[in-house]
C-alpha positions as CSV (number, residue, x, y, z in Angstrom):
1,M,243.8,117.3,27.5
2,E,242.5,118.5,24.2
3,N,244.5,121.2,22.3
4,Q,242.5,124.4,23.3
5,A,244.2,126.4,20.3
6,Q,241.9,125.0,18.0
7,R,238.7,126.2,19.6
8,P,236.7,128.7,17.4
9,E,237.1,131.4,20.5
10,F,240.6,131.2,21.3
11,I,241.4,131.4,17.2
12,A,239.5,134.7,17.2
13,A,241.3,135.9,20.4
14,L,244.6,135.3,18.5
15,K,243.3,137.5,15.9
16,G,242.8,140.0,18.1
17,E,239.1,139.9,18.7
18,V,236.9,138.7,21.2
19,G,235.9,135.1,20.3
20,T,232.6,133.5,21.5
21,D,231.4,130.0,21.3
22,A,228.6,128.0,22.8
23,R,229.1,124.1,23.2
24,V,228.6,121.1,25.6
25,S,231.8,120.9,27.9
26,Q,232.8,117.2,27.4
27,P,234.1,116.7,31.1
28,L,230.9,118.0,32.5
29,G,228.4,117.6,29.8
30,I,227.1,121.2,30.7
31,N,226.3,123.8,27.7
32,F,228.7,126.6,28.4
33,L,229.2,129.8,26.5
34,Y,233.1,130.2,26.0
35,E,234.7,133.3,25.7
36,A,238.4,134.1,24.9
37,A,240.3,137.5,24.6
38,R,243.8,138.8,23.9
39,L,245.2,141.4,26.2
40,P,248.6,142.4,25.7
41,E,251.1,139.6,26.1
42,V,248.4,137.5,27.5
43,R,245.2,135.4,26.4
44,F,242.4,134.7,28.5
45,A,239.5,132.3,28.1
46,W,236.6,131.9,30.6
47,P,233.4,129.8,30.5
48,Y,229.8,130.6,31.7
49,P,227.4,127.9,32.0
50,L,224.4,128.6,30.0
51,S,221.9,127.6,32.4
52,D,223.2,130.5,34.7
53,L,223.0,133.1,31.9
54,A,219.6,131.8,31.0
55,A,218.4,131.9,34.8
56,T,219.6,135.7,34.7
57,T,217.9,136.3,31.4
58,S,214.7,135.2,32.6
59,H,214.9,137.0,36.2
60,L,215.8,140.2,34.1
61,R,212.8,139.6,31.8
62,N,210.4,139.1,34.7
63,T,211.7,142.3,36.2
64,L,211.2,144.2,33.2
65,L,207.9,142.7,32.6
66,A,206.7,143.7,36.4
67,G,208.3,147.3,35.9
68,S,206.4,147.6,32.7
69,A,203.0,146.5,34.0
70,F,203.6,148.8,36.9
71,A,204.4,151.7,34.7
72,F,201.2,151.0,32.6
73,L,199.1,150.9,35.4
74,V,199.9,154.3,36.8
75,A,199.7,155.8,33.5
76,L,196.4,154.4,33.2
77,I,195.1,155.8,36.6
78,L,196.8,159.2,35.8
79,A,195.2,159.2,32.1
80,A,191.6,158.2,33.8
81,F,192.4,161.1,36.5
82,L,193.2,163.7,33.9
83,A,190.4,162.5,31.4
84,Q,188.0,163.0,34.4
85,F,189.2,166.3,35.1
86,T,189.1,167.7,31.7
87,A,185.6,166.1,31.3
88,R,184.3,168.2,34.4
89,R,185.9,171.3,33.2
90,L,184.6,170.9,29.6
91,Q,181.2,170.1,31.2
92,R,181.1,173.3,33.0
93,I,182.0,175.4,30.0
94,V,179.3,173.9,28.3
95,E,176.5,174.7,31.1
96,F,178.0,178.2,31.2
97,A,177.5,178.4,27.2
98,K,174.0,177.4,27.5
């Protein structure tokens, strides 16, 4: 087993910071995002598979895109309705002025 104390995230944790590093896990051959933090009298390190983070990010991006498209459609319909309403009122004012 290799010395974990030489890892960048662990060095940062020893300084009292939250350390992060992205690298390929040697035993598994998978990209991981490693994080480490120092809490009083305890040091924690935990890996996150980058494929999971990418999938979560993709899902969040798609959800935001769908929500934005829906909000845009509602705003467009509302704007069309209000423009039609305003045009009718202006037309009545013009006809009355004649």
